[in-house]
Each structure stands twice: as structure tokens, then as C-alpha cells.
LOMARFI-372326 format. One record per residue (C-alpha): residue number from 1; x, y, z. Coordinates in Angstrom, 1 decimal. Each point is the difference from the previous one (the first is absolute). Last residue first. Layout:
<rs>
+-----+--------+--------+--------+
! pos !     c1 !     c2 !     c3 !
+-----+--------+--------+--------+
! NUM !      X !      Y !      Z !
...
+-----+--------+--------+--------+
</rs>
This chain:
<rs>
+-----+--------+--------+--------+
! pos !     c1 !     c2 !     c3 !
+-----+--------+--------+--------+
! 222 !   -0.3 !   43.0 !   -1.9 !
! 221 !   -3.1 !   -0.7 !   -2.0 !
! 220 !    1.9 !   -1.2 !   -3.0 !
! 219 !    2.2 !   -2.1 !    2.3 !
! 218 !   -3.0 !   -1.8 !    1.5 !
! 217 !    0.9 !   -3.6 !   -1.0 !
! 216 !   -2.3 !   -2.5 !    1.8 !
! 215 !   -2.5 !   -1.4 !   -2.5 !
! 214 !    1.5 !    0.1 !   -3.5 !
! 213 !    3.6 !    0.0 !    1.3 !
! 212 !   -0.2 !   -3.3 !    2.0 !
! 211 !    0.4 !   -2.5 !   -2.8 !
! 210 !    3.0 !    2.0 !   -1.5 !
! 209 !    1.6 !    0.1 !    3.5 !
! 208 !   -0.3 !   -3.8 !    0.3 !
! 207 !    1.5 !   -0.7 !   -3.4 !
! 206 !    2.8 !    2.6 !    0.6 !
! 205 !    1.0 !   -1.5 !    3.3 !
! 204 !    1.0 !   -3.5 !   -1.1 !
! 203 !    1.1 !    1.2 !   -3.4 !
! 202 !    2.6 !    2.4 !    1.6 !
! 201 !   -0.8 !    3.6 !   -0.9 !
! 200 !   -1.1 !    0.8 !    3.6 !
! 199 !    3.3 !   -1.2 !    1.3 !
! 198 !    2.1 !    2.1 !   -2.4 !
! 197 !   -2.0 !    3.1 !    0.7 !
! 196 !    0.1 !   -0.6 !    3.7 !
! 195 !    3.8 !   -0.4 !   -0.1 !
! 194 !    0.4 !    3.3 !   -1.9 !
! 193 !   -2.0 !    1.9 !    2.6 !
! 192 !    1.9 !   -1.6 !    2.9 !
! 191 !    3.3 !    0.9 !   -1.6 !
! 190 !   -1.0 !    3.6 !   -0.8 !
! 189 !   -1.6 !    0.9 !    3.3 !
! 188 !    0.1 !    3.8 !    0.1 !
! 187 !    0.0 !    0.7 !   -3.7 !
! 186 !   -1.8 !   -3.2 !   -0.9 !
! 185 !   -3.0 !    1.2 !    2.1 !
! 184 !   -1.8 !   -3.2 !    1.2 !
! 183 !   -3.5 !    0.3 !   -1.4 !
! 182 !   -3.4 !    0.4 !    1.6 !
! 181 !   -2.9 !   -0.1 !   -2.6 !
! 180 !   -2.2 !   -2.3 !    2.0 !
! 179 !    0.7 !   -2.9 !   -2.4 !
! 178 !    3.7 !    0.7 !    0.4 !
! 177 !   -0.3 !   -0.3 !    3.8 !
! 176 !   -1.8 !   -3.3 !   -0.3 !
! 175 !    2.7 !   -1.2 !   -2.4 !
! 174 !    2.5 !    1.2 !    2.5 !
! 173 !   -1.3 !   -2.5 !    2.6 !
! 172 !    1.1 !   -2.8 !   -2.3 !
! 171 !    3.5 !    1.3 !   -0.9 !
! 170 !    1.3 !   -0.2 !    3.5 !
! 169 !   -1.4 !   -3.4 !    0.5 !
! 168 !    1.3 !   -1.4 !   -3.2 !
! 167 !    3.5 !    1.4 !    0.6 !
! 166 !    0.1 !   -1.5 !    3.5 !
! 165 !   -1.3 !   -3.4 !   -1.2 !
! 164 !    3.2 !   -0.2 !   -2.0 !
! 163 !    1.4 !    0.9 !   -3.4 !
! 162 !    3.8 !    0.0 !    0.0 !
! 161 !    2.7 !    2.5 !    0.8 !
! 160 !    0.5 !   -1.6 !    3.4 !
! 159 !   -2.8 !    1.9 !    1.6 !
! 158 !   -1.8 !    3.2 !   -1.1 !
! 157 !    0.1 !   -0.5 !   -3.8 !
! 156 !    1.6 !    1.9 !   -2.8 !
! 155 !    2.7 !    1.4 !    2.2 !
! 154 !    1.0 !    3.7 !    0.2 !
! 153 !   -1.2 !    0.4 !    3.6 !
! 152 !   -3.0 !   -2.1 !    0.8 !
! 151 !    0.1 !    0.5 !    3.8 !
! 150 !    0.6 !    3.7 !   -0.4 !
! 149 !   -2.9 !    0.5 !   -2.4 !
! 148 !   -2.1 !   -2.2 !    2.2 !
! 147 !    0.7 !    2.1 !    3.1 !
! 146 !   -0.7 !    3.3 !   -1.7 !
! 145 !   -3.2 !   -1.5 !   -1.5 !
! 144 !   -1.0 !   -0.9 !    3.5 !
! 143 !    0.5 !    3.6 !    1.1 !
! 142 !   -2.2 !    1.0 !   -3.0 !
! 141 !   -2.8 !   -2.3 !    1.0 !
! 140 !   -1.0 !    1.2 !    3.5 !
! 139 !    0.3 !    3.7 !    0.4 !
! 138 !    0.1 !    1.3 !   -3.6 !
! 137 !   -2.3 !   -2.7 !   -1.5 !
! 136 !   -2.4 !    0.0 !    2.9 !
! 135 !   -0.3 !    3.8 !    0.0 !
! 134 !   -0.6 !    0.0 !   -3.7 !
! 133 !   -2.8 !   -2.5 !    0.5 !
! 132 !   -1.6 !    2.2 !    2.8 !
! 131 !    0.2 !    3.0 !   -2.3 !
! 130 !   -1.6 !   -2.0 !   -2.9 !
! 129 !   -2.9 !   -1.0 !    2.2 !
! 128 !   -0.5 !    3.6 !    1.2 !
! 127 !    0.0 !    1.2 !   -3.6 !
! 126 !   -2.7 !   -2.6 !   -0.8 !
! 125 !    0.4 !   -3.4 !   -1.6 !
! 124 !   -3.7 !   -0.9 !   -0.3 !
! 123 !   -1.4 !   -3.2 !    1.6 !
! 122 !   -1.9 !   -2.2 !   -2.4 !
! 121 !    0.5 !   -2.9 !    2.3 !
! 120 !    1.8 !   -2.6 !   -2.2 !
! 119 !    2.0 !    2.0 !   -2.5 !
! 118 !    0.2 !    3.4 !    1.7 !
! 117 !    0.8 !   -1.4 !    3.5 !
! 116 !    2.2 !   -2.8 !   -1.1 !
! 115 !    2.2 !    2.2 !   -2.2 !
! 114 !    1.1 !    3.3 !    1.5 !
! 113 !   -1.2 !   -0.4 !    3.6 !
! 112 !    0.8 !   -3.7 !    0.2 !
! 111 !    3.3 !    0.1 !   -1.8 !
! 110 !    1.6 !    2.9 !    1.9 !
! 109 !   -0.3 !   -0.1 !    3.8 !
! 108 !   -1.9 !   -3.2 !    0.5 !
! 107 !    2.3 !   -2.1 !   -2.3 !
! 106 !    3.2 !    2.0 !    0.0 !
! 105 !    0.4 !    0.0 !    3.7 !
! 104 !   -0.8 !   -3.7 !    0.8 !
! 103 !    1.9 !   -0.9 !   -3.2 !
! 102 !    3.2 !    1.8 !    0.9 !
! 101 !    0.9 !   -1.5 !    3.3 !
! 100 !   -1.4 !   -3.4 !    0.6 !
!  99 !    0.1 !   -1.4 !   -3.5 !
!  98 !    2.8 !    2.3 !   -1.2 !
!  97 !    2.4 !   -0.3 !    2.8 !
!  96 !   -0.9 !   -3.7 !    0.3 !
!  95 !    1.0 !   -0.7 !   -3.5 !
!  94 !    3.2 !    2.0 !    0.5 !
!  93 !    0.8 !   -2.0 !    3.1 !
!  92 !   -0.7 !   -3.3 !   -1.7 !
!  91 !    2.5 !    1.0 !   -2.8 !
!  90 !    2.6 !    1.0 !    2.6 !
!  89 !   -0.4 !   -3.3 !    1.8 !
!  88 !    0.7 !   -1.9 !   -3.2 !
!  87 !    2.9 !    2.3 !   -0.8 !
!  86 !    1.4 !   -0.7 !    3.5 !
!  85 !   -0.2 !   -3.7 !   -0.3 !
!  84 !    1.1 !   -0.3 !   -3.7 !
!  83 !   -2.4 !   -2.2 !   -1.9 !
!  82 !   -2.1 !    2.9 !   -1.2 !
!  81 !   -3.8 !   -0.4 !   -0.4 !
!  80 !   -1.8 !    0.3 !   -3.3 !
!  79 !    1.6 !   -3.1 !   -1.5 !
!  78 !   -1.0 !   -1.0 !   -3.5 !
!  77 !   -0.2 !   -2.7 !    1.0 !
!  76 !   -0.8 !   -1.0 !    3.6 !
!  75 !   -3.6 !   -1.2 !   -0.9 !
!  74 !   -1.4 !   -1.6 !    3.2 !
!  73 !    2.1 !    2.0 !    2.4 !
!  72 !   -0.4 !    3.2 !   -2.0 !
!  71 !   -3.8 !   -0.5 !   -0.2 !
!  70 !   -0.2 !   -0.4 !    3.8 !
!  69 !    2.1 !    3.2 !    0.5 !
!  68 !   -2.3 !    1.9 !   -2.3 !
!  67 !   -3.1 !   -1.3 !    1.8 !
!  66 !    1.4 !    0.9 !    3.5 !
!  65 !    1.0 !    3.5 !   -1.2 !
!  64 !   -3.4 !    0.5 !   -1.6 !
!  63 !   -2.1 !   -1.0 !    3.0 !
!  62 !   -2.3 !   -3.0 !    0.1 !
!  61 !    0.6 !   -3.7 !   -0.6 !
!  60 !   -2.3 !   -2.9 !   -0.9 !
!  59 !    0.7 !   -3.7 !   -0.6 !
!  58 !   -2.5 !   -2.6 !   -1.4 !
!  57 !    1.3 !    0.4 !   -3.5 !
!  56 !    1.8 !    3.3 !   -0.1 !
!  55 !   -2.1 !    3.0 !    1.2 !
!  54 !    1.6 !    3.4 !    0.4 !
!  53 !   -1.2 !    3.1 !    1.9 !
!  52 !    0.6 !    3.6 !   -0.9 !
!  51 !   -1.9 !    1.7 !    1.4 !
!  50 !   -1.3 !    0.5 !    3.5 !
!  49 !   -2.8 !   -1.7 !    2.0 !
!  48 !    2.3 !   -0.5 !    3.0 !
!  47 !   -0.5 !   -3.8 !   -0.2 !
!  46 !    0.6 !   -0.1 !   -3.7 !
!  45 !   -1.3 !   -3.4 !   -1.4 !
!  44 !   -2.6 !   -0.8 !    2.6 !
!  43 !   -0.5 !    3.8 !    0.2 !
!  42 !   -1.4 !   -0.1 !   -3.5 !
!  41 !   -2.9 !   -2.1 !    1.4 !
!  40 !   -2.6 !    2.1 !   -1.8 !
!  39 !    1.4 !    2.1 !   -2.8 !
!  38 !    1.9 !    3.2 !    0.9 !
!  37 !   -1.6 !    3.5 !   -0.1 !
!  36 !    2.7 !    2.4 !    1.2 !
!  35 !    2.7 !   -2.6 !   -0.7 !
!  34 !   -1.0 !    0.0 !   -3.7 !
!  33 !    0.9 !   -3.4 !   -1.4 !
!  32 !    1.5 !    0.1 !   -3.5 !
!  31 !    0.2 !   -3.9 !   -0.5 !
!  30 !    2.9 !   -0.8 !   -2.2 !
!  29 !    1.0 !   -3.4 !   -1.1 !
!  28 !    3.7 !   -0.9 !   -0.3 !
!  27 !    2.7 !   -1.0 !   -2.3 !
!  26 !    3.6 !    0.7 !    1.0 !
!  25 !    2.6 !    1.6 !   -2.2 !
!  24 !    2.3 !    1.0 !    2.9 !
!  23 !   -0.1 !    3.7 !   -0.8 !
!  22 !   -3.7 !   -0.3 !   -0.6 !
!  21 !   -0.8 !   -1.6 !    3.4 !
!  20 !    2.2 !    2.6 !    1.7 !
!  19 !   -1.7 !    2.8 !   -1.9 !
!  18 !   -3.4 !   -1.3 !    1.2 !
!  17 !    1.3 !   -0.3 !    3.5 !
!  16 !    1.1 !    3.6 !    0.2 !
!  15 !   -3.2 !    1.1 !   -1.8 !
!  14 !   -2.0 !   -1.6 !    2.9 !
!  13 !    2.0 !    2.0 !    2.5 !
!  12 !   -0.2 !    3.2 !   -2.0 !
!  11 !   -3.8 !   -0.4 !   -0.1 !
!  10 !   -1.2 !    1.0 !   -3.5 !
!   9 !    0.6 !   -3.6 !   -1.0 !
!   8 !   -3.2 !   -1.1 !    1.5 !
!   7 !    0.0 !   -2.8 !    2.6 !
!   6 !    0.0 !   -3.8 !    0.3 !
!   5 !    2.7 !   -2.1 !   -1.8 !
!   4 !   -0.7 !   -3.5 !   -1.0 !
!   3 !    3.0 !   -2.2 !   -0.8 !
!   2 !   -0.3 !   -2.7 !   -2.6 !
!   1 !   -1.4 !   -3.4 !    0.9 !
+-----+--------+--------+--------+
</rs>
């Protein structure tokens, strides 16, 4: 039985798993569960009611980091986790930095008011909303961009100069920011900006982004 992944790709966590599946060339079935109106008994699969969740035969897993690690153990090539001990830990740290640091700021502070609100709730993007978004970008996101710019340096990838889960995680949340019309300034963060352009042009990301544009992209309204 192929893998079954629950959750819509607009979630940066779901997108992280989708890109991992694509990079490893794995077949799967997608079920775009909405965590705000999940199907009955969804908590049997995801005890916290969150997305993504994965079903494989009679086994289920929840949490994007857990799912990606499971896929790596079952399908170690191409490797998305470094073999060097420190590089491995560094990749996990950057994954955590984004998942627990940037996403909780960028989601409610930027993506929800600029994208989810207008698309799903018919909420206007007022001057007050834009001011709150700008405050979130300047106070919360820009310091994180400073850190990521320094962590990346002049390398093509964040860890070991090879694609890892760290790169996928960093690039995933920035798809949401891009949909919201929020860009990394190449003048201030040149390496990070170039990295994101490369990552989003990869086949694994581009196919997902192309599917999302019709519904979620609000750049013309930014």
C-alpha cells in the first residue's frame, strides 16, 4: 500500500513532507484534510488534530518532522539527513528553528491576515491589518532572516553543502510568505534570497507552488 498523507499543501508542515516525498521519488495518496473541520475520527490518526499525518499500511504517524525522519529511515537514498554527527544535529536545529520559531510567527502574523482571511473568511486587508503585518515582519521575521543569512553564508545549502531537511523546511515557510507578497530583500539578505529562488525552482517545490497559486497567491493584492 502506498503512503497516504493527510493535510493540504498550503500548510508549510505538509509542504515539507510533500517535498520530501517528491525528492525521494515516493508514490503516495493525498487527502487534503482541513484541520479546522477534520473528518470524523481524524484524531485516531493525528491525536492532536493537526496536519500532516501519515498512514502506511496499519501504521500512522503525526508531525512533519517525525514523518520526514520515518521516510528517511525507510528510504535512505537520496539522503536528506547528513551522516556527520554535528551536521545531522545542525540540520535538525534549523528544522526546529523554522518549525517552532518562524512558522508560529509568520502564520498568524502574516499568512492568516493577508491570505487565509481574505480567501476563506472574506476579511478585508485594511490599513490596520497591513500595519500589524509590517510590525510582525520587522520585529519577528527580519531578525530570523538575519540569522538565516549568517547560517547559510555563501554555501548553496545550509548544512554540508547538500540538500537536507533543513533546506526543505526553510524553503517551505517562505512559499507562504511569497503567496502573501512578502519577499526577502536581496539587497539586505542576498544569500538567503538566492537560496530561496533556487529551492522554489526545484521540481519538487515548483509543482506544489504551481498548484497553490490559483487559490492562495495574493501577490497582486499586496
